[in-house]
Backbone as JSON, one array per atom type, in Angstrom:
{
  "sequence": "MIVRGLWYSIVLLCGGAVTGGCAEPMLTTLTPGRHVTLFSRLSPDKATPVQLEADRTVREISEFLGLATPEGQAQVMLFNSARAFRAFVERECPQQSGAGAACFQRGDTFVVALHDHWSSSETLKFLRHELSHYVIASHFYDIPPWIDEGLAQFFEMGTPYGRAHPACLGPLAAQLRRERQGVLSHLVAARPGTRLSREEYDQAWGLTHFLLKRPGAGPASVRRYLEQARSDKDALDLFRAVFGQGPSDMESAWRAHVLSLSAQDKSR",
  "N": [[148.59, 70.68, 27.66], [147.44, 73.99, 28.05], [146.27, 76.05, 30.67], [144.49, 79.0, 30.81], [143.95, 82.49, 31.68], [143.17, 82.64, 34.38], [143.13, 83.55, 37.88], [145.81, 83.39, 40.06], [147.24, 82.52, 43.26], [149.94, 82.67, 43.81], [152.8, 83.83, 45.49], [155.75, 85.4, 44.97], [158.52, 85.75, 46.75], [161.31, 87.78, 47.93], [164.33, 86.21, 47.24], [163.15, 84.01, 46.2], [161.21, 82.35, 47.38], [158.28, 80.34, 47.45], [155.03, 80.81, 48.34], [151.76, 80.95, 49.84], [149.93, 79.91, 51.6], [150.6, 77.26, 51.86], [151.75, 74.35, 53.48], [154.0, 73.03, 52.74], [157.6, 72.72, 52.32], [159.35, 75.68, 51.34], [160.29, 76.92, 48.07], [163.4, 77.76, 47.78], [165.62, 78.43, 46.29], [166.56, 80.52, 43.75], [167.14, 80.58, 40.37], [168.06, 82.44, 37.86], [167.63, 82.91, 34.29], [167.99, 83.34, 30.71], [165.6, 82.79, 29.3], [164.06, 81.38, 31.07], [163.23, 81.26, 34.52], [164.26, 79.46, 37.26], [162.79, 78.03, 40.1], [163.53, 76.35, 43.0], [164.53, 73.77, 45.38], [167.05, 72.97, 45.14], [170.62, 72.74, 45.47], [172.82, 75.41, 44.46], [174.77, 74.43, 42.6], [173.54, 72.21, 41.52], [171.15, 73.24, 40.6], [171.78, 75.0, 38.53], [172.55, 73.48, 36.09], [170.0, 72.42, 35.44], [168.5, 74.73, 34.97], [169.91, 75.74, 32.77], [169.42, 73.73, 30.9], [166.68, 74.12, 30.61], [166.57, 76.72, 29.47], [167.96, 76.16, 27.08], [166.23, 74.3, 25.91], [163.9, 75.84, 25.37], [164.95, 77.59, 23.48], [165.85, 75.82, 21.43], [163.53, 74.42, 20.63], [162.02, 76.54, 19.64], [163.66, 77.36, 17.49], [163.61, 75.02, 15.91], [160.94, 74.91, 15.05], [160.82, 77.24, 13.67], [160.16, 79.63, 14.97], [160.03, 82.73, 16.79], [161.85, 83.14, 19.83], [160.02, 83.01, 22.89], [158.8, 86.08, 24.27], [159.66, 87.66, 27.38], [159.8, 85.74, 30.47], [159.49, 82.36, 31.45], [158.33, 80.83, 34.48], [159.67, 78.29, 36.26], [158.73, 75.88, 38.5], [160.23, 73.7, 40.49], [159.62, 71.08, 42.41], [160.62, 69.13, 45.27], [159.29, 66.85, 45.86], [156.57, 64.65, 45.0], [154.3, 65.05, 46.48], [154.43, 67.73, 47.39], [154.35, 69.02, 44.92], [151.79, 68.22, 43.97], [150.11, 69.43, 45.88], [150.59, 72.12, 45.33], [149.68, 72.38, 42.63], [147.0, 71.58, 42.85], [146.02, 73.67, 44.34], [146.68, 76.0, 42.86], [146.11, 75.56, 40.15], [143.68, 73.83, 39.63], [142.47, 72.58, 37.47], [144.42, 71.05, 36.29], [145.08, 69.18, 38.14], [146.21, 66.03, 39.19], [147.81, 65.56, 37.04], [151.09, 64.69, 35.78], [152.87, 66.73, 35.54], [152.69, 70.3, 35.05], [151.53, 73.13, 33.14], [150.68, 76.45, 33.06], [148.99, 79.64, 32.69], [149.5, 82.69, 34.3], [148.29, 85.71, 34.57], [150.39, 87.65, 32.68], [152.38, 85.81, 32.74], [153.85, 82.64, 32.23], [153.68, 79.58, 33.94], [155.46, 76.76, 34.85], [155.18, 73.69, 36.42], [156.59, 71.04, 38.23], [157.99, 67.95, 39.58], [160.83, 66.42, 41.22], [161.97, 63.37, 39.82], [162.56, 59.79, 39.67], [164.96, 59.68, 38.38], [167.4, 61.97, 37.05], [167.25, 62.28, 34.29], [164.64, 61.56, 33.72], [163.24, 63.58, 35.06], [164.08, 65.8, 33.54], [162.91, 65.14, 31.13], [160.16, 65.49, 31.65], [160.31, 68.22, 32.14], [161.09, 69.25, 29.6], [158.83, 68.52, 28.14], [156.74, 70.11, 29.27], [157.78, 72.66, 28.82], [157.64, 72.68, 26.08], [154.87, 72.95, 25.69], [154.7, 75.53, 26.72], [156.26, 77.12, 24.89], [154.76, 76.77, 22.52], [152.23, 77.74, 23.32], [152.88, 80.37, 23.71], [152.8, 81.47, 21.24], [150.54, 80.52, 19.89], [147.01, 79.91, 20.09], [144.14, 78.14, 21.25], [144.39, 75.64, 19.96], [144.2, 72.35, 18.4], [144.1, 69.38, 20.46], [145.64, 67.17, 19.65], [147.9, 68.05, 18.2], [149.12, 69.72, 20.02], [149.77, 68.01, 22.23], [151.11, 66.07, 20.8], [153.39, 67.38, 19.76], [154.6, 68.09, 22.2], [155.32, 65.59, 23.24], [157.03, 64.77, 21.22], [159.12, 66.63, 21.45], [159.94, 66.23, 24.07], [161.77, 64.2, 24.14], [164.2, 65.3, 23.64], [167.21, 66.6, 22.03], [169.08, 64.85, 19.47], [166.25, 65.9, 17.64], [163.49, 63.84, 16.71], [163.87, 61.2, 17.3], [162.53, 57.93, 18.03], [159.88, 57.56, 20.36], [160.09, 55.7, 23.15], [158.12, 55.05, 25.07], [155.76, 55.52, 23.77], [155.87, 54.28, 21.24], [155.85, 51.36, 21.26], [153.28, 50.63, 22.51], [151.6, 52.01, 20.67], [152.16, 50.78, 18.18], [151.26, 48.19, 18.75], [148.58, 48.75, 19.16], [147.81, 49.61, 16.58], [148.09, 47.27, 15.15], [145.95, 45.77, 15.98], [143.66, 47.27, 15.6], [141.18, 48.61, 13.36], [141.11, 50.68, 10.35], [140.61, 54.3, 10.53], [141.37, 55.63, 12.75], [142.81, 58.09, 12.73], [141.13, 60.21, 11.78], [139.28, 60.55, 13.83], [140.99, 61.34, 15.89], [142.14, 63.77, 14.9], [139.89, 65.34, 14.71], [139.23, 66.04, 17.29], [138.31, 68.57, 19.56], [139.75, 71.75, 20.64], [140.86, 71.8, 24.01], [139.88, 69.32, 24.67], [140.38, 66.38, 26.54], [142.77, 63.97, 25.98], [142.79, 60.39, 25.61], [144.97, 57.77, 26.91], [145.69, 56.11, 24.77], [145.17, 57.86, 22.67], [147.06, 59.84, 23.16], [149.38, 58.45, 22.45], [148.82, 58.05, 19.73], [148.81, 60.72, 18.91], [151.5, 61.45, 19.27], [152.61, 59.7, 17.33], [151.43, 60.61, 14.91], [152.35, 63.25, 14.8], [155.13, 62.84, 14.7], [155.27, 61.49, 12.24], [154.37, 63.5, 10.44], [156.33, 65.46, 10.79], [158.59, 64.17, 9.88], [157.94, 63.45, 7.35], [158.47, 63.54, 3.84], [158.13, 66.6, 2.14], [156.5, 67.69, 4.03], [157.14, 68.39, 7.22], [158.69, 70.72, 9.65], [157.89, 73.33, 8.72], [155.35, 72.98, 7.55], [153.92, 72.05, 9.75], [154.08, 74.3, 11.37], [152.55, 76.1, 9.8], [150.08, 74.88, 10.03], [149.58, 75.22, 12.79], [149.4, 78.0, 12.85], [146.99, 78.44, 11.56], [145.07, 76.92, 12.83], [142.05, 76.84, 14.54], [139.25, 76.78, 16.77], [136.91, 77.44, 15.48], [137.11, 76.55, 12.93], [136.7, 73.95, 10.49], [138.06, 70.97, 11.45], [138.98, 68.74, 9.97], [138.92, 69.64, 7.32], [140.79, 71.74, 7.45], [143.13, 70.36, 8.1], [143.47, 68.85, 5.77], [143.83, 70.93, 3.91], [146.28, 72.05, 4.69], [148.15, 69.93, 4.85], [147.81, 68.54, 2.52], [146.48, 66.15, 2.25], [143.65, 64.46, 3.62], [143.17, 63.2, 7.0], [142.21, 60.54, 6.89], [143.02, 59.8, 4.37], [145.78, 59.66, 4.56], [146.21, 57.7, 6.38], [147.03, 55.01, 5.96], [149.71, 55.28, 5.11], [150.73, 56.49, 7.38], [150.35, 54.47, 9.31], [152.1, 52.55, 8.25], [154.49, 53.91, 8.61], [154.71, 54.06, 11.43], [154.77, 51.3, 12.11], [157.07, 50.56, 10.78], [159.0, 52.0, 12.23], [158.71, 50.63, 14.63], [159.58, 48.06, 13.91], [162.25, 48.61, 13.3], [163.12, 49.38, 15.81], [162.91, 47.0, 17.25], [164.83, 45.47, 16.02], [167.23, 46.36, 16.94]],
  "CA": [[147.46, 71.6, 27.59], [147.63, 75.21, 28.83], [145.1, 76.69, 31.26], [144.71, 80.44, 30.74], [142.94, 83.46, 32.08], [142.73, 82.48, 35.75], [143.92, 84.3, 38.86], [146.49, 82.47, 40.95], [147.65, 83.16, 44.51], [151.37, 82.51, 44.06], [153.53, 85.02, 45.9], [157.18, 85.19, 44.82], [159.19, 86.64, 47.69], [162.75, 87.96, 47.71], [165.02, 84.95, 47.47], [162.53, 82.97, 45.39], [160.31, 81.46, 48.09], [156.93, 80.24, 46.95], [154.13, 80.62, 49.46], [150.36, 80.99, 49.46], [149.16, 79.1, 52.52], [150.98, 75.86, 51.74], [152.64, 73.93, 54.56], [155.18, 72.39, 52.18], [158.81, 73.54, 52.32], [159.36, 76.68, 50.28], [161.31, 76.84, 47.03], [164.27, 78.83, 48.28], [166.71, 78.72, 45.37], [166.16, 81.17, 42.51], [168.2, 80.5, 39.36], [167.56, 83.15, 36.68], [168.25, 82.65, 33.0], [167.54, 84.23, 29.64], [164.21, 82.5, 28.93], [163.39, 80.67, 32.16], [163.74, 81.38, 35.88], [163.99, 78.23, 38.0], [162.61, 78.07, 41.55], [163.71, 74.98, 43.46], [165.26, 73.62, 46.64], [168.34, 72.41, 44.79], [171.8, 73.55, 45.7], [173.12, 76.15, 43.23], [175.52, 73.66, 41.62], [172.61, 71.3, 40.87], [170.09, 74.01, 39.95], [172.26, 75.66, 37.3], [172.37, 72.65, 34.89], [168.58, 72.3, 35.11], [168.09, 76.0, 34.37], [170.53, 75.83, 31.44], [168.66, 72.83, 30.02], [165.4, 74.77, 30.33], [166.84, 77.78, 28.49], [168.32, 75.54, 25.81], [165.03, 73.69, 25.36], [163.07, 76.91, 24.8], [165.63, 78.1, 22.28], [165.92, 74.79, 20.38], [162.18, 74.17, 20.11], [161.67, 77.71, 18.83], [164.43, 77.29, 16.25], [163.14, 73.88, 15.12], [159.65, 75.25, 14.45], [160.92, 78.51, 12.96], [159.46, 80.63, 15.76], [160.83, 83.59, 17.67], [161.79, 82.71, 21.22], [158.99, 83.78, 23.58], [159.19, 87.25, 25.05], [159.47, 87.45, 28.8], [160.39, 84.54, 31.05], [158.65, 81.39, 32.14], [158.75, 80.48, 35.83], [159.65, 76.84, 36.47], [158.7, 75.5, 39.91], [160.67, 72.31, 40.61], [159.45, 70.63, 43.79], [161.44, 67.96, 45.56], [158.44, 65.68, 46.1], [155.29, 64.63, 44.29], [153.29, 65.59, 47.4], [154.5, 69.19, 47.33], [153.89, 69.4, 43.58], [150.33, 68.06, 43.88], [149.47, 70.46, 46.69], [150.71, 73.38, 44.59], [148.82, 72.38, 41.44], [145.6, 71.54, 43.28], [145.65, 75.0, 44.83], [146.88, 77.07, 41.89], [145.52, 75.23, 38.84], [143.0, 72.55, 39.87], [142.14, 71.92, 36.21], [145.49, 70.13, 35.93], [145.4, 68.27, 39.24], [146.31, 64.65, 38.72], [148.81, 65.47, 35.98], [152.46, 64.46, 36.24], [153.5, 68.05, 35.5], [151.65, 71.26, 34.64], [151.91, 74.42, 32.56], [149.5, 77.31, 33.02], [149.29, 81.06, 32.55], [149.08, 83.56, 35.4], [148.48, 87.04, 34.02], [151.26, 87.59, 31.5], [153.47, 84.89, 33.02], [153.61, 81.2, 32.15], [154.25, 78.83, 35.06], [155.64, 75.32, 34.68], [155.36, 73.05, 37.72], [156.92, 69.61, 38.17], [158.74, 67.51, 40.75], [161.94, 65.51, 40.97], [161.59, 61.98, 39.58], [163.53, 58.78, 40.13], [166.25, 59.96, 37.75], [167.46, 63.32, 36.5], [166.82, 62.24, 32.89], [163.17, 61.54, 33.73], [162.83, 64.93, 35.43], [164.31, 66.68, 32.39], [161.92, 64.81, 30.1], [158.95, 66.21, 32.03], [160.58, 69.64, 31.96], [161.03, 69.56, 28.17], [157.43, 68.38, 27.71], [155.96, 71.29, 29.67], [158.31, 73.84, 28.12], [157.07, 72.63, 24.72], [153.56, 73.61, 25.8], [154.94, 76.97, 26.94], [156.68, 77.75, 23.64], [153.64, 76.75, 21.58], [151.18, 78.63, 23.82], [153.35, 81.75, 23.59], [152.55, 81.91, 19.87], [149.28, 80.04, 19.33], [145.94, 79.75, 21.06], [142.95, 77.44, 20.76], [144.83, 74.65, 18.99], [143.71, 71.0, 18.68], [144.95, 68.69, 21.44], [146.58, 66.19, 19.09], [149.16, 68.69, 17.82], [149.72, 70.24, 21.26], [150.39, 66.92, 22.97], [152.04, 65.38, 19.91], [154.65, 68.12, 19.76], [155.23, 68.01, 23.52], [155.96, 64.28, 23.36], [158.13, 64.76, 20.25], [160.23, 67.44, 21.96], [160.41, 65.8, 25.4], [162.88, 63.27, 23.97], [165.43, 66.06, 23.54], [167.93, 66.58, 20.75], [168.55, 65.33, 18.18], [164.82, 65.66, 17.54], [163.06, 62.85, 15.72], [164.02, 59.82, 17.78], [161.29, 57.27, 18.42], [159.56, 57.67, 21.78], [159.9, 54.31, 23.56], [156.88, 54.85, 25.82], [154.64, 55.64, 22.83], [155.99, 53.47, 20.03], [155.4, 49.98, 21.45], [151.82, 50.56, 22.65], [150.94, 52.46, 19.45], [152.29, 49.73, 17.17], [150.35, 47.11, 19.14], [147.22, 49.25, 18.92], [147.53, 49.63, 15.14], [147.99, 45.89, 14.65], [144.67, 45.16, 16.34], [142.52, 48.14, 15.3], [140.94, 48.88, 11.95], [141.33, 52.06, 9.9], [139.69, 55.3, 11.05], [141.92, 56.2, 13.98], [143.3, 59.47, 12.61], [140.05, 61.19, 11.64], [138.73, 60.8, 15.17], [142.0, 62.08, 16.64], [142.29, 65.13, 14.37], [138.63, 66.08, 14.91], [139.05, 66.42, 18.7], [138.31, 70.02, 19.69], [140.64, 72.31, 21.66], [140.4, 71.6, 25.38], [139.53, 67.93, 24.88], [141.42, 65.55, 27.17], [143.04, 62.77, 25.2], [143.05, 59.14, 26.32], [146.36, 57.32, 26.78], [145.86, 55.64, 23.39], [145.2, 59.03, 21.79], [148.37, 60.46, 23.34], [150.33, 57.71, 21.61], [148.49, 58.38, 18.34], [149.24, 62.11, 18.66], [152.95, 61.42, 19.05], [152.89, 59.04, 16.06], [151.05, 61.47, 13.79], [153.28, 64.39, 14.77], [156.42, 62.32, 14.22], [155.1, 61.21, 10.81], [154.28, 64.76, 9.69], [157.61, 66.17, 10.86], [159.6, 63.42, 9.13], [157.41, 63.13, 6.03], [158.93, 64.41, 2.75], [157.14, 67.58, 1.7], [155.81, 68.27, 5.18], [158.2, 68.93, 8.07], [158.36, 71.79, 10.59], [157.21, 74.47, 8.11], [153.93, 72.64, 7.41], [153.33, 72.0, 11.09], [153.91, 75.69, 11.81], [151.4, 76.66, 9.08], [148.87, 74.32, 10.65], [149.39, 75.9, 14.06], [149.0, 79.38, 12.58], [145.62, 78.49, 11.05], [144.16, 76.1, 13.62], [141.15, 77.51, 15.46], [138.09, 75.94, 17.04], [135.8, 77.78, 14.6], [137.37, 75.98, 11.61], [136.51, 72.51, 10.39], [139.38, 70.39, 11.71], [139.41, 67.84, 8.9], [139.19, 70.46, 6.13], [142.04, 72.47, 7.67], [144.22, 69.38, 8.0], [143.63, 68.54, 4.34], [144.34, 72.11, 3.21], [147.68, 72.3, 5.05], [149.04, 68.78, 4.63], [147.62, 67.99, 1.18], [145.63, 64.97, 2.35], [142.9, 64.34, 4.86], [143.74, 62.16, 7.86], [141.86, 59.19, 6.43], [143.8, 59.52, 3.16], [147.18, 59.36, 4.87], [146.31, 56.75, 7.49], [147.82, 53.82, 5.59], [151.13, 55.66, 5.14], [151.08, 56.72, 8.79], [150.48, 53.15, 9.95], [153.34, 51.94, 7.76], [155.59, 54.64, 9.25], [154.81, 53.63, 12.83], [155.18, 49.9, 12.17], [158.47, 50.52, 10.37], [159.78, 52.42, 13.39], [158.66, 49.55, 15.6], [160.45, 46.99, 13.43], [163.64, 49.07, 13.47], [163.43, 49.38, 17.23], [163.07, 45.61, 17.7], [166.03, 44.89, 15.41], [168.45, 46.88, 17.56]],
  "C": [[147.7, 72.78, 28.53], [146.29, 75.66, 29.4], [145.38, 78.17, 31.37], [143.63, 81.21, 31.49], [142.43, 83.32, 33.49], [143.62, 83.31, 36.67], [144.51, 83.31, 39.84], [147.07, 83.23, 42.14], [149.13, 82.97, 44.81], [151.95, 83.85, 44.49], [155.02, 84.69, 45.8], [157.9, 86.21, 45.69], [160.66, 86.81, 47.32], [163.45, 86.66, 48.1], [164.34, 83.79, 46.79], [161.61, 82.05, 46.14], [158.93, 81.49, 47.47], [156.02, 79.94, 48.12], [152.7, 80.63, 48.96], [149.55, 80.06, 50.34], [149.52, 77.64, 52.49], [151.97, 75.51, 52.83], [153.91, 73.26, 54.04], [156.39, 73.31, 52.27], [158.85, 74.47, 51.12], [160.48, 76.4, 49.27], [162.24, 78.02, 47.25], [165.41, 79.2, 47.35], [166.16, 79.32, 44.08], [167.35, 81.15, 41.56], [167.7, 81.17, 38.09], [168.31, 82.75, 35.42], [167.68, 83.6, 31.96], [166.06, 84.04, 29.33], [163.39, 81.95, 30.09], [164.06, 81.03, 33.49], [163.3, 80.14, 36.65], [163.87, 78.53, 39.49], [162.67, 76.63, 42.04], [164.27, 74.98, 44.87], [166.61, 72.97, 46.39], [169.47, 73.32, 45.24], [172.16, 74.26, 44.4], [173.86, 75.32, 42.18], [174.65, 72.64, 40.9], [171.5, 72.04, 40.13], [170.54, 74.58, 38.62], [172.14, 74.77, 36.06], [170.91, 72.49, 34.47], [168.1, 73.58, 34.43], [168.67, 76.14, 32.96], [169.83, 74.92, 30.44], [167.32, 73.45, 29.66], [165.57, 75.87, 29.29], [167.13, 77.2, 27.11], [167.1, 74.92, 25.13], [164.13, 74.72, 24.7], [163.66, 77.4, 23.49], [165.58, 77.07, 21.14], [164.56, 74.46, 19.8], [161.76, 75.32, 19.21], [162.38, 77.66, 17.48], [163.92, 76.16, 15.35], [161.85, 74.21, 14.38], [159.69, 76.55, 13.66], [160.18, 79.64, 13.64], [160.45, 81.52, 16.5], [160.76, 83.02, 19.08], [160.78, 83.59, 21.96], [159.57, 85.0, 24.29], [158.92, 86.99, 26.53], [160.12, 86.16, 29.25], [159.32, 83.66, 31.64], [159.2, 81.18, 33.54], [158.59, 78.98, 36.0], [159.74, 76.56, 37.96], [159.04, 74.02, 40.01], [160.62, 71.9, 42.08], [160.25, 69.36, 44.03], [160.62, 66.72, 45.86], [157.15, 65.81, 45.32], [154.19, 65.24, 45.17], [153.26, 67.11, 47.34], [153.99, 69.71, 45.99], [152.37, 69.33, 43.5], [149.6, 69.12, 44.68], [149.48, 71.81, 45.98], [149.73, 73.43, 43.43], [147.35, 72.36, 41.84], [145.13, 72.9, 43.76], [145.67, 76.04, 43.71], [146.24, 76.81, 40.53], [144.81, 73.89, 38.94], [142.59, 71.83, 38.59], [143.19, 70.89, 35.81], [145.91, 69.23, 37.1], [145.33, 66.84, 38.73], [147.32, 64.46, 37.62], [150.2, 65.24, 36.58], [153.29, 65.72, 36.27], [152.45, 69.01, 34.95], [152.27, 72.51, 34.04], [150.65, 75.27, 32.47], [149.95, 78.76, 32.98], [148.71, 81.83, 33.72], [149.34, 84.99, 34.98], [149.28, 86.95, 32.73], [152.38, 86.56, 31.65], [153.02, 83.44, 32.87], [154.36, 80.52, 33.29], [154.3, 77.36, 34.68], [155.91, 74.73, 36.06], [155.63, 71.56, 37.51], [157.67, 69.24, 39.44], [159.86, 66.58, 40.33], [161.42, 64.09, 40.78], [162.73, 61.06, 39.97], [164.89, 58.94, 39.47], [166.22, 61.37, 37.18], [166.99, 63.34, 35.05], [165.3, 62.24, 32.79], [162.63, 62.92, 34.09], [162.97, 65.88, 34.26], [163.34, 66.38, 31.26], [160.6, 65.52, 30.4], [159.13, 67.72, 31.82], [160.48, 70.03, 30.49], [159.6, 69.48, 27.65], [156.64, 69.65, 28.03], [156.48, 72.56, 29.03], [157.89, 73.85, 26.66], [155.7, 73.3, 24.7], [153.73, 75.12, 25.94], [155.31, 77.67, 25.63], [155.51, 77.84, 22.67], [152.55, 77.73, 22.02], [151.59, 80.1, 23.76], [153.03, 82.34, 22.22], [151.14, 81.6, 19.38], [148.27, 79.79, 20.45], [144.8, 78.95, 20.44], [143.32, 76.38, 19.72], [144.33, 73.25, 19.38], [144.66, 70.25, 19.62], [145.95, 67.73, 20.83], [147.92, 66.83, 18.75], [149.88, 69.25, 19.05], [150.45, 69.14, 22.01], [151.38, 66.14, 22.1], [153.39, 66.06, 19.88], [155.36, 68.02, 21.11], [155.94, 66.68, 23.71], [157.13, 64.15, 22.39], [159.35, 65.47, 20.84], [160.76, 66.95, 23.31], [161.58, 64.83, 25.31], [164.22, 63.99, 23.87], [166.09, 65.92, 22.19], [168.84, 65.34, 20.69], [167.07, 64.96, 18.05], [164.51, 64.65, 16.44], [163.26, 61.42, 16.14], [162.66, 59.25, 18.15], [161.12, 57.39, 19.94], [159.25, 56.28, 22.31], [158.59, 54.06, 24.31], [155.64, 54.92, 24.94], [154.67, 54.59, 21.74], [155.44, 52.06, 20.21], [153.89, 49.87, 21.59], [151.08, 50.99, 21.38], [151.01, 51.4, 18.37], [151.35, 48.57, 17.48], [148.9, 47.5, 18.88], [146.87, 49.19, 17.43], [147.42, 48.23, 14.56], [146.63, 45.28, 14.93], [143.46, 46.0, 15.95], [142.42, 48.42, 13.81], [141.24, 50.35, 11.63], [140.31, 53.0, 10.55], [140.18, 55.98, 12.31], [142.19, 57.69, 13.84], [142.18, 60.5, 12.51], [139.46, 61.55, 12.99], [139.7, 61.64, 15.99], [142.06, 63.54, 16.2], [141.05, 65.97, 14.64], [138.42, 66.53, 16.35], [139.23, 67.93, 18.86], [139.3, 70.49, 20.75], [140.03, 72.16, 23.05], [140.0, 70.18, 25.69], [140.68, 67.19, 25.54], [141.57, 64.26, 26.37], [143.19, 61.56, 26.11], [144.52, 58.77, 26.16], [146.65, 56.84, 25.37], [145.95, 56.82, 22.42], [146.49, 59.83, 21.96], [149.41, 59.77, 22.46], [150.09, 58.0, 20.13], [148.99, 59.78, 17.99], [150.74, 62.18, 18.44], [153.26, 60.83, 17.67], [152.55, 59.91, 14.86], [152.0, 62.66, 13.68], [154.64, 63.96, 14.24], [156.36, 62.07, 12.71], [155.11, 62.49, 9.99], [155.62, 65.51, 9.69], [158.71, 65.47, 10.05], [159.18, 63.15, 7.68], [157.98, 64.07, 4.96], [157.82, 65.35, 2.28], [156.34, 68.2, 2.82], [156.86, 68.95, 6.06], [157.75, 70.1, 8.93], [157.58, 72.95, 9.97], [155.71, 74.2, 7.96], [153.24, 72.6, 8.76], [153.12, 73.42, 11.62], [152.73, 76.34, 11.1], [150.09, 76.15, 9.67], [148.57, 75.03, 11.97], [148.89, 77.33, 13.86], [147.53, 79.48, 12.17], [144.61, 77.76, 11.92], [143.36, 76.95, 14.6], [139.91, 76.63, 15.64], [136.91, 76.25, 16.13], [136.01, 77.27, 13.17], [137.11, 74.48, 11.63], [137.88, 71.82, 10.45], [139.87, 69.52, 10.56], [139.72, 68.61, 7.62], [140.52, 71.21, 6.27], [143.23, 71.53, 7.53], [144.51, 69.07, 6.54], [144.26, 69.71, 3.59], [145.83, 72.32, 3.48], [148.59, 71.16, 4.62], [148.81, 68.07, 3.29], [146.79, 66.74, 1.12], [144.83, 65.06, 3.64], [143.5, 63.24, 5.71], [143.4, 60.75, 7.41], [142.67, 58.8, 5.2], [145.24, 59.13, 3.47], [147.33, 58.29, 5.94], [147.16, 55.53, 7.16], [149.31, 54.12, 5.64], [151.6, 55.9, 6.57], [151.27, 55.41, 9.53], [151.79, 52.48, 9.53], [154.55, 52.6, 8.41], [155.79, 54.16, 10.68], [155.31, 52.2, 12.93], [156.62, 49.72, 11.71], [159.39, 50.95, 11.52], [159.84, 51.31, 14.44], [159.58, 48.4, 15.2], [161.92, 47.36, 13.59], [164.05, 49.01, 14.93], [163.69, 47.96, 17.73], [164.34, 44.98, 17.16], [167.32, 45.36, 16.06], [168.9, 45.99, 18.71]]
}
């Protein structure tokens, strides 16, 4: 979810330091790129691969969805501790305090904030997730939370796109085995700005994966949905108009898709 239209007190000094009254160590390494500038405390040899992954992610997500790469550059703030990250987000974008990573807009600039995790692959997963929000928000505004978070979880897995998300698939399959029909209509009807529950995050990934892999749908249909989605439109009618079925009509096929992925995963 992107927070827009607020004034933030970040000051970017020569050399890339990030200040603003925070006692945390400054981000002293600036690594510029074509689409993303990385601010971190990494040594240059460690910062460069992260910046290149960020640039590549922006480019590949844009190409996958058939979008132009965003104009301008995003600023990625990579903190070396969760404490420093939380202090930054609580001060600069309190609406996203408590999140594991954040993406927000400051004037004409998008800012992505995150911290180092227990492994570099986990850190890059968070980076790809937030850059997905950035790419989508650069083109679309006021979109439903299921497609925003669904795409972010789809893309955070990295290329080749379309792999099952292990953190979503197991819990979602278990949820579908115990719950009756009617899940999708509630999910799709959620208005822009609504915070999804953990179960709804898993559903959003599953629905997005289904639509992107479904014959006759795919990235072009998802892009058309994003182009037309607005809070002043009936969410269920729009979904039906773009995808050819309402969410309740495709729920059985969606459930079968998720459970098939789960069975394939268990057989490996």
